N, C-alpha and C positions, 0 to 999 in steps of 0.2 A: 504492499499500498503504499501510497506517496507519504514524505515525512512532514507536508506540510500544518497536518492538524495538530500534530506532536508540539513542530513549534510553537502554533500560535500559545497552546497552553500551557509552555513550560514558561512562556513569558509573561504571560499573566499573572502566574501562579509566582513567579519572583517577584510580581510587585508586592504580595501577599506574606511573604515567606520573609524574603528579606535575606532568601539565601540560597547560594544555585544550584540549578533543579537541572533535570535534563534526564532524554533515555539515550539507553544504547539496544542497538542489533544484537542478531545471538552469535553475533561474530564479535561482539563487544564494542561496539564503533562508534561510538557517539552518532547518533540521524539527529541530535536536537538536543539544541542545551541555551538556555537564559546567558550565556557567556560564548555569543556567538564564534568565538577565537578558538575555542575548542573543540564544535563541529567539524567530524574527520576524522581525530584522531583515535586509537584503541586501545584498551590494554587487555592483554592478551588473560591472563589473569582472571579478569573478570569471569570470560566466558565458560573457565573454565568451573568456576561456580556457582554459577548461573545453570550449570546441566548436574548439578551434584542435589541440586533441590530447589526448592521452587518459596523457599523460606527468608528470611530477611538476614542482609550477612554484609559486614563491613571492610571494607577495603579504598587503601588511601586514601582515608579521614571523610568517606564518602559511604552512605548509606543505603544501599542496594533491594531492589524489591522487584523480582521477576513477576511477569505477566504473559497470558495469551492462552491460547488454545489448543495446543502440541502438545505432546509428551514432555516435551524438551522444550521448554519456555523461549515463545518470539524475540521475548524484549525485557528489558528490564528500567524501569524508573531511578535514579538516584537525585541523594538529597547530599550537601555538601554538608558535615558534621555527622557524632557517631552517637550523639544523647537522644533521649525519651520523642522528645523535640519532633527531632529528626527521624526517626522508626517510624514516630503518628505521622508526619506531614508523608512519607515514601510511602504508606499504606494504603491512604488517603489518593496519593496522587496514579498510586498502583490501577484501583479499584475505576478512577477514573478516567484513565488512561484506555485500560480495556471496555470498559466501554466504547470508548470513540475508535477505538480498531474492531467492534462488532458491528456499529453501526456504520460503518465505514466499507467493512465488509461484504455484508448484506445489500448493502449501496450499491459499490462500484466495484465489486468482485464476480470477476469472470467464470471462474469456477464456478462460486454460491451461485451465479445466473444461470448459466449449463446446468449445475443442481438441480435446481428449481425449475428451469425448464424438462428437464428428463423424467422429473419424479413428478408430475405433473402437479408441480405448490406453486403457478404462476399462473393467474388468468392471460385468456389468448391476446386477449387486449390490450393487458398491460408488454407482450415477448418483445413486438416494434420499440413501444416507447422506452423501454429497456434495452432494450440493443442498441439504440440510438446514443442511451447517453452513455453506454459502455465504448463508444464510437467498435460496435462490433460486427463483422461481414455476416451478414446472417443469408447471403442471398449464397454458402461455398456447401461444398459434396461433404457430407461428413455420415459416418455408421456407427453403430454404438455396440461396442464388445462389453459381452457382460463375462467377469473372469472369476467361477464360483472354484473356493479352496476345498480341495476334496479331503487332503490330509500335510500337516504341515508342522515346523520346527520352530524355535526359534526366530528366525529371518523373518520380517516382517514383506509379505510378496508387496504391500503396496507400495514402498517404499523403491524395492527394486522395480514394479511398474513403472512411478514414476521417474525412474531412471531412464528406462529405456527410451520414456519417451519424455524429453526433457523440454519440449518447445512448448512452454506454457501459453503461445500467442492463437498454438495453429490444435492442441493437445489437450485433452482435459483429464484427469483421473482422479477419482475420490470411491471415497466408500459410502455402502448405503444399510449391510450389517457387516460382521464380524468377518463371516464369511463372503461376499460379497464385493466385490470389487467393479468400479463402470470404466471404462475409457470410451470417451467422445473421441473421434479422431478424424482430421479432414484428410481427404482424400482428392484427387485427380477423382474428373468426372468420365475416366475412359477405363476405369478400374474394375475388374470383371472380379466373380463369386470366389471363385480358383487363388488370384491374388490377396482377397481379406484373409480365406483360409489359412493360408500361406502363413501371413501376418501372424496368425490364432496360432500355431504351430508352432513358431517360434517363442512364443511367449513363450506358452506352453514348457518347450523347448528347454527355455532358458532356466524357468522357473523349476522344474524337474530335475536336469543334470547337470546345476549347477549348488543349486540351493536347498534339494530334496526337497518342495514342494508339488505339491501335485494339483494339477486344477482342471474343471472344463472348462468351454470357453463358448460359449453363445455368440450366431453374429445376425444382429439387424441387415434387416436392407439398407444399402444408401439411401440417403434423402437428400432432397437442398431445401435446406431452410431449414431456419431454429425452431418451428415450430412440429416440426414430421422426428424432431429427433425422442419425444414421447413415444411415438409407432415405433419406430428404429429397437427403442431400448423392449419396448413390451417383445416385439418379437424377438430378441435377444431370449428373455424369459422365456418364450415359448419357447424358442429352439432346443434351450435347455433340458425341459420338461420332457418335451415330447423326444429328445433322446434318451432322458435317464428311462420310457417308456420302453419304450422301440430299437432303441441301437444302444445296451448298456455298455458298452466298450468304447462308446465313441467320445474321443475328448473334445474335439472339434465339430460346433453343433451349429450349422446354416443354416438361415430360416428360409433361404431361400431351395433348398434340397432335401427339405422334410416332404417332398409331395404328395401322399395321399395317407402317409402320417398327421398331415394338417389338418386335412376331411376329419377323418376317425377320429383326433383330437376333439374338434366342435361337436362331436353327434353325444346326444344324450342317453345315456346309459339303459333307460326303457327300450330305446329302438337296437343299439345291439346285440340286445340280448331278445329282440323276437328274432332278428338277422341270422341269428346261433341258433336259434333254432329252426328256425326256416332248412337253412342249408343243412342242417344235420339233421334231419331225419330217419333216416336209415339208422344211423347208429350217434352217439357222444364223438368228438372232438378226442374225451379223456379214454380210450379205448384203445387211439392211436401210443402206441409206446414207446420209447425215445430214440430206438434204431432207426423205426418209420420213419420221428419228423424229421430227423436228421439227412436221413434221406430225401424229403422232401426241401430241406432247405436247400441241398447239392442240386437235387433238381433244377429251384426256382436259379439258384444262381451259375447253373449255365446254360439258361434260356431254353429250356425244356426241351433240350438234345441226350439222347439218352445214351447213344454212343459214347459223349464224351463226360456225361455224368457217371459210367459207366468206371472208365477209366481212373475220375477223380477219386471214387469211390476202392478201387481197386476191386472191385466185384466185377464176373461173367453178367458180362450186357440180360442175358438170360433172368439170370438173379432182381436184374434190376427191373426187369420187366413182371416179373412174379412180384414183387414187391408194390409194384404201380396198379395191377389189378388188382390184388390184395387189398389195398388203398380204396379201389371201385367196390366191389364189393363190402366195405362197411360203409363207408360215406354216399357212394352214391355217384360220385365225383371222378372223371379221370381224364389225372395229368395232362394227359399226354393233349389235351382238344385245349386249346387259348381258352375259352370260354369260362370253363370248368375250373381252366389254372388260376384264372384272375379273380375266379368266387371264392376260392382255398384259399389263396395267396389274403388277401383282406381279410377272409374270418378267421384266419391263423391271425392276424393283424390287431383284430377287432376280442378277441378273445385274450390277447394278452397285455393289451386296451384296459379290458375290464379287472381283472388278475389285480396290478399297477394302482387302479383307484390314484389319478394325478392329480393335480392343484390347478384348478382352472384361472384362466386369465381374461 
């Protein structure tokens, strides 16, 4: 944030306190001071004291009080003197400066603005006005990535992702829960879905290989205009949830590639149950054993090609044909016929959907 609000206040406070007062940032550089000749000077020992605790401390004849919203304080106020009065003034100044910072962040901070847009915490009519206030280019292509931590250690995934995307004028990173991190990435209009998946893969691989943190990444569709970022975020959420239901081993889930799973995800459960009863009139899907279901999966993966599937399964062609005939007897569906195969494929996905009891958005 700008240092001007801090400087204005310390000058006003100096007249009442009659002592040198000021503010240092996290590097212990003086960014505002009633003695303007000291602005820009640094005492590295102060930064060490700030990181140790958020409590009052004394250094070089001044009383310091850290403040800020992060785990390690962003700033500290200081008042010349080491007596009880200096401590009280430092406490009062820290409270005042913290309020100013919070107000400034809410009004002028772009990251906070984007977070409110993504989470639908700002009225649509206010988005354009706010974007203009912040000199924010609203007509650039952006996409939302939702990075969900599956398992982690002491390393902060949030800090790692921030370091991967350091340009805070283009890319925005923020937490929404303990396990969910949002990345709003500026992209070129020519970027394709596969490029976004490649980027998501690099994030997941970096966290996994270097920091032993496993994540799943959901990708929304690219949008032009700030208003649609909320939609891209909901799509990224849905991509993760749908992926958890239909592709449990998949790390990267893109909304663009959900296919028919997205349609099934929106169906009422009563309709899904009716569909299953109609498809499997002659026999329940539960009557199919694990080996049979595995065979069906491989048959679909090889585009209903009997010869190729038997080769991949290391079984004789006639053995596979026998299994397919067995499935036909049990269910009344011949998977060698395209229409029957489609019905069966959808039925399997519907069954998986009902078993998962997913969260709806």
